[in-house]
C-alpha positions in Angstrom: 90.6 106.4 70.1 93.4 108.8 70.8 93.8 110.3 74.3 96.3 112.4 76.0 97.2 111.3 79.6 96.7 113.8 82.3 98.7 111.5 84.9 100.9 108.3 84.6 98.8 105.3 84.0 100.4 101.9 84.6 100.8 99.8 81.5 99.7 102.6 79.4 102.2 105.6 79.5 103.3 108.9 81.3 101.7 112.2 81.8 101.4 114.1 78.3 101.8 111.1 76.2 99.3 110.7 73.4 98.3 107.0 73.2 95.8 105.0 71.4 93.2 103.0 73.5 89.9 101.3 72.9 87.1 103.7 72.9 85.2 101.9 75.8 88.3 102.2 78.0 88.6 105.8 77.4 85.0 106.8 77.6 84.1 104.7 80.6 87.2 104.7 82.8 90.1 107.2 81.8 88.0 110.3 80.8 85.5 110.1 83.8 88.4 109.5 86.3 90.1 112.5 85.2 93.2 110.6 83.8 92.9 111.6 80.2 91.4 113.9 77.5 90.4 113.2 74.0 93.4 114.0 71.8 92.2 117.0 69.7 94.2 120.0 68.7 92.4 122.1 71.2 92.8 119.7 74.1 96.5 119.3 73.3 97.1 123.1 73.2 95.0 123.3 76.6 97.1 120.6 78.0 100.5 122.4 77.2 99.2 125.5 78.9 98.2 123.7 81.9 101.2 121.1 81.9 103.3 123.0 84.6 100.1 123.1 86.9 99.5 119.3 86.4 103.0 118.5 86.9 103.2 120.5 90.2 100.0 118.8 91.5 101.3 115.4 90.5 104.5 115.9 92.3 102.6 117.1 95.5 100.3 114.2 95.4 103.4 111.9 94.9 105.2 113.5 98.1 102.0 113.0 100.2 102.0 109.3 99.0 105.6 108.9 99.9 104.9 110.2 103.4 102.0 107.8 103.7 104.1 105.0 102.4 106.6 105.4 105.4 103.7 105.1 107.6 101.9 102.2 105.8 104.7 100.0 104.7 104.9 96.7 106.5 101.7 97.3 108.6 99.5 94.3 109.4 95.8 93.8 109.8 94.0 90.9 111.2 90.8 89.6 109.8 88.8 86.8 111.8 86.9 84.5 109.4 85.3 81.1 109.6 87.2 78.4 107.9 87.5 74.6 107.4 89.9 72.2 109.1 92.1 72.3 105.9 92.4 76.2 106.2 90.1 77.1 103.3 87.8 80.2 104.1 84.0 79.6 103.8 84.1 82.8 102.0 86.8 85.1 100.7 88.7 88.2 101.7 88.6 91.0 99.0 90.0 94.5 98.6 87.1 96.1 100.4 87.5 93.7 103.5 91.3 94.7 103.7 90.6 98.4 103.3 88.0 98.3 106.1 90.3 96.5 108.3 93.2 99.0 107.7 90.6 102.0 108.2 89.5 100.5 111.6 93.3 100.2 112.6 93.7 103.9 111.8 95.3 103.8 108.5 92.8 105.1 105.8 93.0 103.1 102.6 90.7 103.1 99.8 89.7 99.7 98.2 90.8 100.9 94.7 94.5 101.3 96.1 94.7 97.7 97.0 95.9 95.4 94.3 94.7 92.0 94.6 94.8 89.8 91.4 92.2 87.5 93.1 90.4 87.2 96.4 92.2 85.5 99.5 90.6 82.2 100.2 93.1 80.7 102.9 94.1 81.2 106.4 97.5 82.5 107.2 99.7 85.6 106.6 99.4 87.3 103.0 101.5 90.1 101.5 99.3 92.6 99.6 100.5 95.4 97.4 99.0 98.7 98.0 99.4 101.5 95.3 99.2 104.9 97.1 100.0 106.8 93.8 100.9 105.5 90.4 104.5 105.8 91.2 104.4 104.7 95.0 103.6 101.1 95.9 104.0 99.5 99.4 103.3 96.1 100.8 101.1 95.5 103.7 100.5 92.1 105.6 97.0 90.6 106.1 96.6 88.0 108.9 93.5 85.8 108.3 92.6 83.5 111.2 89.8 81.8 112.9 90.3 83.5 116.4 92.4 86.2 117.9 94.6 83.6 119.5 95.3 81.9 116.3 96.1 85.3 114.7 98.6 86.0 117.5 100.2 82.7 116.8 100.5 83.3 113.1 102.0 86.7 113.7 104.5 85.3 116.2 103.3 87.1 119.1 102.5 83.8 121.1 104.2 80.6 120.8 102.4 77.7 119.2 99.9 75.8 121.5 101.5 72.7 122.9 99.7 69.3 122.3 97.9 68.2 125.3 99.8 65.4 127.1 97.7 62.2 127.8 97.5 61.4 131.5 97.8 57.6 130.7 101.0 56.3 129.4 100.8 54.4 126.0 100.5 50.7 126.4 101.9 48.2 124.0 99.5 45.9 122.2 100.4 43.0 124.4 99.8 45.1 127.6 96.3 46.1 126.2 95.4 42.6 125.5 96.5 41.5 128.9 94.4 44.4 130.6 91.3 43.1 128.8 91.7 39.7 129.9 
């Protein structure tokens, strides 16, 4: 199916290009999302009439995204989850969880903007790409920990906890045997 793109679509094309895609992709995603129109003579003519307006709207959205990028880039959100001793989560952290954590921190992100190839399943610091606009992408950090204290240690806000020192000095094997007799 031939469509004309109304905005830049990653891995597909730029605004105004006529591309061929599978019919289901066009009908189920691109056309309902307002990213494309069927490429008929009438729609191509209509697009050429509205091209300046669409480019101006795209430029305005891009500038808003760049302003937001300056605020969001490098920010960190902390998620507290249960995990095993081997640092494997008992669940996973997905795009919805990350978006909710940033929204609670005062930065509004939509889950569709977060680009995760697969859910996060381990404790630690993770860099996650966020697409604020098709042409503007930033990276945020997600800190997954069991407790707030552990999250602060991972983030470098607190020094690592020192191992508790034993009150009794270690005895050699001979001294232990002598103490038992």
